[in-house]
C-alpha positions, 0 to 999 in steps of 0.5 A: 504564528506568521507564515514564515514560522509555519514554513520553518516547521518540520512537518515531515518529522512531525508526521513520524513523531505524532503517530509514535507519541500517539501509539505510546499514549494509547498503550499507556491509556488504552481507554482514550485510544480512539480519541488519540487516534482521531487526533493523530490521524487528523493531524497527519493529514493536515501535516501532509497538506502543509508539508506538500505546500513546503515541498512545492516551494523547495522541490524536495525535503532534507533533514538531518536528525539531531544535526548529524548527517550521513554517514554517521547520522540519520537523514530524512528525505522526501520528493514527489514519490514520497509525498504520494505514499504519504498521501496514501497513508494519510487518507487511508488511515484517517478513514480507517480510524473512523471505520475501526472506531465503530467496528471493534468492541471496547476490549479489542479496540484497546489492543488495536489503537496502539498497534495501528498508530505504530504501523502508521509511524513505520510507514511514514518513517519508511517513506521519509527514510534516505538510507537502507538500514532505516528501511530495514528498521521501519520494515520491522516496525511495520511487520510486527505491527501488521502481524499483531493486528492480523491476529487481533480478533483471536480467531483460529483462522486469524491466528493461523494467518498471522503465524504464516505471515510472521514467518514469511515477513521475518524471512523477507526481513532477514534476506533484505538485511543480509543484502544491506550488510553486504552493501555496507561491507563493500562500500562502508555506507548505508546512505542511498545517495552515497551508495549511488555514487560508489556502487559497481556491478561487482559480486557484492552488489549483485548478490546484495541485489538478489537478496534484497529483491527476494526479501522485498518481493516476498513481503510484497506477495508477488507471485509465486511468493504470495502464499501468506497473503490470502489466509492473512488478509481474508482471516483478519478483521476488516480494518486490518485487511484494508490496512494490509492490502492498501498500505503494508504491501506498498511499503516493500514495493516502495523500497524496491522502487527506490533501490531500483531508481538509485542503485540498480537500474543500470547494473541489474541485467535481466532482473527487470525481465524476470520481475515483469514475467512474475508480474504477468503471472500474478495478474493472470493467476490472481485474477483467475483465483479471485474469479473462483472464490465463493467468499468475498474477503478471499476474492478481494485478497486474490484480487490484491495479488493480481493488482500487485502484478501490474505494479511489477510491469514497471521494471521492464517497461522503464528499462529504456528510461521510460518516465511514463511507466513510473508515473503510471505505476505510482498513480496505480499504487495510490488508486489501488490503496484507496479502492482496495481499502474501500472494498475490504471495508465494504466486505466488513460491512456485509459480513456484519450485516449478514453474519457471513461473506458468502457471495452467493448468499448476499441477499439483495444487499444493494437494496438493503444497504445501498451505501455499502453496495455503492462503495464496493461498486465504485471501488470496483470501477477503479479496480476494473480500470474504467474511466474516469477512475484513478485506476483507469489513468494508471493502467491506461498510461501503463498500457500505452507505454507497453504498446509504444515499446511493442511489448505485446505480451504485456498488452495482452496480459493487461487486457485479459486481466481487465476482463477478468477483473470485470468478471469477478467484480460483476459476479459480486454485484450480480449476487448483491441485487438478487435474492438468496436461497437462504434468507437471513435476518439483517444486523445493523451496520453503523452509518460511519462504517458505510460512509467511510468506505464510500468516501475512499471509493469516491476518492479513487474515482476523483483521482481520475478527475484531478490527475494533472494536479496529482502528477504535478505533485508526483514530479516534485524533486524529479524522483524518477531520474535514475542513479542518485535520486536521493 
């Protein structure tokens, strides 16, 4: 196969078709689901690498499915922001495959693999979509897969969390779809590039904005729409919790960013301020709740609510076309995905090791399973935004933007949020080194589960060391030029 032939292969399309085919095959032949997932997720990472090389030459990717373009057909599109999200999915899904292969029993694994691969299909499809109805379709595939995965271990707590998650995500999807319908009624297209040329600040556009933003912040679990997240994330199996926190909530945030850049940045008055205020509230409330928790998985779940808050600070900070804010939040989203998935995997290891996740009874796990303890600590470095982690790069750029714009309330909230994050991370690490009042017999944790968590945590640190290369990747296709980015 020649280099020219490789350049003509639509790797972006294959990143959607491969997990879809893998999900169907693992559903039909569940006994080989693990092997199929290994192949698909390894291919997904390889396809991403080759796809990114293609985009470095072409700067962006466009593909008309079946040869039919918009408005009749389905168009795929990718730029640097899409690549960042695809990288996040590829890395987390491959490590989670290794982890889940050793975590689940055979019976549960047979149900896990097809749902897992359908989830990856929906994520890749969403990050490559170029119209708002495709966003809805992919959101539904992601949501149904995620809800089913939440309930997969069959416990009462996980079923309750899944039901609450189901109602929340269906309400969010319905609200988003109503907004899509209004825009289609007003402008007779769902293609984002076409909408960006037609949209005006009329009643249809503003009501559609309110509906779509409400649906998306509900799915992203932004405070005070976060009620479904702690019970769902904390009660699900560890691999599922990692997927939900690292990937699923980023999908709805990604859509909000795309709609904001392409359609609403210049016509949505005061919405950016409202989202920023809710982001500040999320940072403080989520951090304080995390500090109060006695169970490790609940602590990590509330930490996710706090970290989501940082992402929403981008809207007021980018109001004056501040590109640095978008770069910061994109970097922060990727580093959070790597660190938080590593944290949930480490929590799953500790839960298996001691048959509980009570923080006060961790009983010298730093000495007894040091790889897992190191994974949690390194992931915590990124969550606390200590150098040289990816979290440090993202939050430093965000903080610098806020200082330059004299947004002192946001500066104060970010600094307090960092201190609170350090408090709850060190709370866990402190108990990890001390002897528990109630000693317990240890249960063996497979090495693959420990090292996969550590690799993701190390990746979150390495992000801070290769930031120039990653920013170059993120800038491909100039994704942060507002109005008409697609």
